[in-house]
C-alpha positions in Angstrom: -2.8 -12.7 16.5 -4.1 -11.1 13.3 -5.5 -7.6 13.6 -5.8 -6.5 10.0 -9.0 -4.6 9.1 -10.6 -3.2 6.0 -13.0 -0.4 5.4 -15.1 -1.3 2.3 -17.5 0.7 0.1 -19.6 -2.4 -0.3 -19.8 -4.5 2.9 -22.7 -6.6 4.3 -24.5 -5.8 1.0 -27.1 -8.5 1.6 -28.6 -6.1 4.2 -29.1 -3.5 1.4 -31.1 -5.6 -1.1 -34.4 -4.7 0.4 -37.4 -6.6 1.8 -41.2 -6.7 1.0 -42.4 -7.0 -2.5 -44.5 -3.8 -2.1 -41.4 -1.8 -1.4 -39.3 -3.5 -4.1 -42.0 -2.8 -6.7 -41.6 0.9 -5.8 -37.8 0.7 -6.3 -37.2 1.0 -2.5 -38.4 4.6 -2.4 -40.3 4.1 0.9 -38.1 5.8 3.5 -40.8 8.4 4.1 -44.0 6.3 3.6 -43.3 3.0 5.2 -45.8 2.4 8.0 -46.1 -1.4 8.8 -44.2 -4.3 10.1 -41.6 -3.9 7.3 -40.7 -0.5 8.7 -38.2 -2.2 11.0 -36.0 -2.6 7.8 -36.9 0.5 5.8 -37.3 3.1 8.6 -38.1 1.9 12.2 -39.9 5.2 12.9 -42.8 3.9 10.8 -43.6 1.2 13.4 -45.5 3.6 15.6 -48.4 3.6 13.2 -49.2 0.0 14.0 -52.6 -0.6 15.5 -52.0 -4.3 16.2 -49.4 -7.0 15.8 -48.2 -7.8 12.2 -46.2 -10.6 10.6 -44.4 -10.5 7.3 -42.7 -13.1 5.2 -40.8 -12.8 1.9 -38.9 -15.1 -0.5 -36.9 -14.4 -3.7 -34.1 -16.1 -5.7 -31.1 -14.8 -7.5 -28.6 -16.1 -10.0 -31.1 -18.4 -11.7 -32.2 -19.8 -8.3 -28.7 -20.6 -7.2 -29.0 -18.1 -4.3 -32.1 -17.7 -2.1 -33.1 -14.6 -0.1 -35.6 -15.0 2.8 -37.0 -12.6 5.3 -39.4 -12.8 8.3 -40.5 -10.0 10.6 -42.8 -9.4 13.5 -43.9 -6.1 15.1 -46.4 -4.9 17.7 -47.4 -1.7 19.4 -46.4 -1.4 23.1 -48.8 1.4 23.7 -50.3 4.4 21.8 -46.8 6.0 21.5 -44.3 3.2 21.0 -43.7 -0.1 19.2 -41.1 -2.8 18.8 -40.2 -5.2 16.1 -37.8 -8.0 15.2 -36.7 -9.4 11.8 -34.4 -11.9 10.3 -32.8 -12.0 6.9 -31.0 -15.0 5.3 -29.1 -14.7 2.0 -27.4 -18.0 1.1 -26.0 -20.4 -1.5 -26.4 -24.0 -0.5 -24.8 -27.3 -1.6 -21.7 -25.8 -3.1 -19.2 -28.4 -4.4 -16.0 -28.4 -2.5 -13.4 -29.9 -4.9 -10.3 -28.9 -2.9 -9.7 -32.6 -2.1 -10.7 -34.0 -5.6 -7.1 -35.0 -6.4 -5.4 -37.2 -3.8 -1.7 -37.2 -2.8 -0.8 -39.6 -5.7 -2.4 -37.3 -8.3 -5.5 -39.4 -8.8 -8.9 -37.9 -9.3 -11.4 -39.3 -6.8 -14.9 -38.0 -7.0 -15.7 -39.5 -3.6 -13.5 -36.8 -2.1 -16.0 -34.1 -3.2 -18.0 -32.6 -0.4 -20.7 -30.0 -0.1 -20.9 -26.8 1.9 -23.0 -23.7 2.2 -22.3 -20.0 2.5 -25.0 -17.9 4.2 -25.4 -14.4 5.6 -27.8 -13.6 8.4 -29.1 -10.3 9.7 -31.0 -10.1 13.0 -32.6 -6.7 13.7 -34.3 -5.5 16.9 -36.3 -2.3 16.5 -37.9 0.3 18.8 -40.0 3.3 17.7 -41.6 6.1 19.6 -43.7 9.2 18.9 -42.1 12.5 19.9 -44.1 15.4 21.5 -44.3 17.2 18.2 -47.4 15.9 16.4 -46.4 13.8 13.4 -42.7 13.5 14.3 -41.5 10.0 15.2 -38.2 8.2 15.6 -36.9 4.7 15.6 -33.7 2.8 16.2 -32.4 -0.6 15.1 -29.8 -2.8 16.8 -28.4 -5.3 14.3 -26.5 -8.5 14.7 -24.7 -9.9 11.6 -23.7 -13.5 11.2 -21.8 -14.7 8.1 -20.7 -18.2 7.4 -18.6 -19.6 4.6 -18.7 -23.4 5.1 -15.9 -24.5 7.5 -13.5 -22.0 6.0 -14.6 -18.8 7.9 -17.3 -17.1 9.9 -17.9 -13.7 11.4 -20.1 -11.8 13.9 -21.0 -8.2 13.4 -22.9 -5.5 15.3 -24.3 -2.1 14.3 -27.1 0.5 14.7 -29.6 2.4 12.5 -31.5 5.5 13.3 -34.7 6.6 11.5 -37.0 9.7 11.6 -40.3 10.4 10.0 -42.5 13.5 9.9 -46.1 13.3 8.6 -48.1 16.4 7.9 -51.5 16.0 6.2 -50.9 14.0 3.0 -47.1 14.8 3.0 -44.5 12.4 4.4 -40.8 12.9 5.0 -38.2 10.4 6.2 -34.5 10.1 7.0 -32.8 6.7 7.6 -29.2 6.6 8.7 -27.8 3.0 8.4 -24.8 1.7 10.3 -24.5 5.1 12.0 -21.7 3.9 14.3 -20.2 1.9 11.5 -20.8 -1.9 11.6 -17.9 -4.2 12.5 -17.6 -7.8 11.4 -15.0 -9.8 13.2 -13.9 -12.9 11.1 -12.6 -16.2 12.4 -10.7 -18.1 9.7 -10.0 -21.8 10.0 -6.3 -21.9 9.0 -6.4 -25.7 8.4 -9.2 -25.3 5.9 -7.6 -22.3 4.4 -4.4 -24.2 3.8 -6.3 -26.6 1.5 -7.0 -23.8 -1.0 -4.0 -21.6 -0.3 -2.0 -23.1 -3.1 -4.8 -24.0 -5.5 -4.0 -21.0 -7.8 -0.4 -19.9 -8.0 0.0 -16.4 -6.8 -3.5 -16.2 -5.3 -4.8 -16.7 -1.8 -1.3 -16.7 -0.4 -2.1 -14.5 2.7 -4.9 -14.8 5.2 -7.7 -12.2 4.5 -8.4 -9.3 6.9 -10.1 -10.4 10.1 -12.0 -7.1 10.7 -14.4 -5.7 8.2 -15.9 -2.2 8.6 -19.2 -1.1 7.0 -19.4 2.7 6.7 -22.6 4.7 7.3 -25.2 5.3 4.6 -28.0 7.9 4.5 -31.4 7.7 2.8 -33.6 10.8 2.5 -37.2 10.3 1.3 -40.4 12.3 0.6 -43.8 11.0 -0.4 -47.4 12.2 -0.8 -50.7 10.4 -1.1 -53.4 11.6 -3.4 -57.0 10.4 -3.0 -59.6 10.5 -5.9 -63.3 10.1 -5.4 -62.8 8.0 -2.3 -62.1 4.8 -4.2 -58.8 5.5 -5.9 -55.4 6.5 -4.4 -52.0 7.3 -5.6 -48.8 7.5 -3.6 -45.8 9.1 -5.2 -42.4 8.7 -3.5 -38.8 9.8 -4.0 -35.6 8.8 -2.3 -32.0 10.0 -2.3 -29.7 7.1 -1.3 -26.3 8.3 -0.2 -23.0 6.6 0.4 -20.0 8.4 1.9 -17.6 7.1 -0.7 -17.0 7.4 -4.4 -18.9 4.8 -6.3 -20.5 4.3 -9.8 -23.7 6.1 -8.7 -25.0 8.7 -11.1 -23.9 11.5 -8.8 -20.5 10.7 -7.4 -17.8 12.7 -5.7 -14.8 11.7 -3.5 -16.8 12.4 -0.4 -20.4 11.3 -1.2 -22.3 9.4 -3.9 -26.1 9.7 -4.5 -28.5 7.3 -6.2 -32.0 8.6 -6.7 -35.1 6.4 -6.8 -38.8 7.1 -7.7 -41.8 4.9 -6.8 -45.5 4.9 -7.4 -48.4 2.9 -6.0 -51.9 3.1 -7.4 -54.7 1.7 -5.2 -58.3 0.8 -5.7 -60.6 0.8 -2.6 -57.6 -0.5 -0.5 -58.0 -3.8 -2.2 -55.9 -3.9 -5.4 -52.6 -2.2 -5.9 -50.4 -1.6 -9.0 -46.8 -0.4 -8.4 -43.9 0.8 -10.5 -40.5 2.3 -9.7 -37.1 3.1 -11.0 -33.7 3.4 -9.3 -30.2 2.1 -9.1 -28.9 4.7 -11.5 -25.3 3.7 -12.3 -22.5 5.1 -14.6 -21.3 2.0 -16.4 -18.1 2.0 -18.6 -18.6 0.2 -21.9 -16.0 -1.9 -23.7 -15.2 1.0 -26.1 -14.3 3.2 -23.1 -17.5 5.3 -23.2 -19.9 5.5 -20.3 -23.7 5.1 -20.2 -26.2 5.4 -17.4 -27.9 2.2 -16.5 -30.9 1.9 -14.2 -33.3 -0.6 -12.7 -37.0 -0.5 -13.4 -39.4 -2.5 -11.2 -43.1 -3.3 -11.3 -45.4 -5.0 -8.8 -49.0 -5.9 -7.8 -50.7 -6.4 -4.5 -54.0 -7.7 -3.1 -55.3 -6.9 0.4 -58.3 -8.4 2.1 -59.4 -8.5 5.8 -55.9 -8.1 7.2 -54.1 -10.4 4.7 -51.9 -8.8 2.0 -50.1 -10.7 -0.8 -47.6 -8.8 -2.9 -45.5 -9.6 -6.0 -42.6 -7.7 -7.6 -40.6 -8.2 -10.7 -37.3 -6.4 -10.5 -35.1 -5.5 -13.5 -37.8 -5.6 -16.2 -35.6 -4.0 -18.9 -32.1 -4.4 -20.4 -30.9 -1.2 -18.8 -30.4 -2.5 -15.3 -27.2 -3.6 -13.7 -29.1 -5.3 -10.9 -30.1 -8.9 -10.5 -33.3 -10.3 -12.0 -35.7 -11.6 -9.4 -39.3 -12.5 -8.8 -40.2 -11.5 -5.3 -43.2 -12.8 -3.3 -44.3 -11.5 0.1 -47.1 -12.0 2.6 -48.2 -9.6 5.4 -50.7 -10.6 8.0 -52.4 -8.4 10.6 -52.8 -10.7 13.5 -55.9 -9.0 14.8 -57.9 -11.2 12.3 -57.3 -14.1 14.6 -59.0 -12.4 17.6 
């Protein structure tokens, strides 16, 4: 029985892409300010601000539409002090050509032997949030189930927890989100018969079965935001995040014990009807071909429209040549279900 395991700097990364076009337009700097159904992802403590049930949907594509990223969430208040939520994420690449059987035992190429398979990652999150006795202080917890499938070759189940805290005082908001606080474990099951079909495809590669246990280490996000109101019709929310990994990475601030990636986001609103957004984050030290290093970053922009409980948002990520991130158009919809009553 295999018992190998691996602790990775980057594991279950599809759970870190982000959800909701509003938040992505602000470069994900929403740990402190999130206060709707999408808080189940960004900081579950924000769910306690819900006044009624909400539904959220999102779609985006990556790698020139080769990969799709979809998200759906539902949340509702239980009473005036607590709320619950549920969300599902799917990041997948479908209809991949399986050419492992293209050449038969006689060395002949037979295109009829080509089959298709999909690889998909799923994240199921159950959220609970509650107000604490101190006015303005709230907490939330997530229980996450991870399902990852690579055709018939391999699949895994994982489980983990998140913990979030928010504190709101007047127009100031503060938030802390600890992801994978107990570490998240993925247990892989590998089909050895299917693995054998690719084991000798490239000499010297894929000779040993991969590790069967994958461990995702904790991450910490600290945020601060403030809302400014002008003449009653105009508003501006400015937000900042420090996204921390407890490992050495390419983040702009990096040591052997912790790496920090800052993010800034802004949202300008007019009579709670039209919103313009901008943000910058994902600051990375990137080594060039000549051996020098430069700092790359990801700028995002977005727009939103809200009317009678229905909000439609759009974000364009990676609008410049500085970014090391993936280009994507993101669309999302949020519905306050009270409009149907």
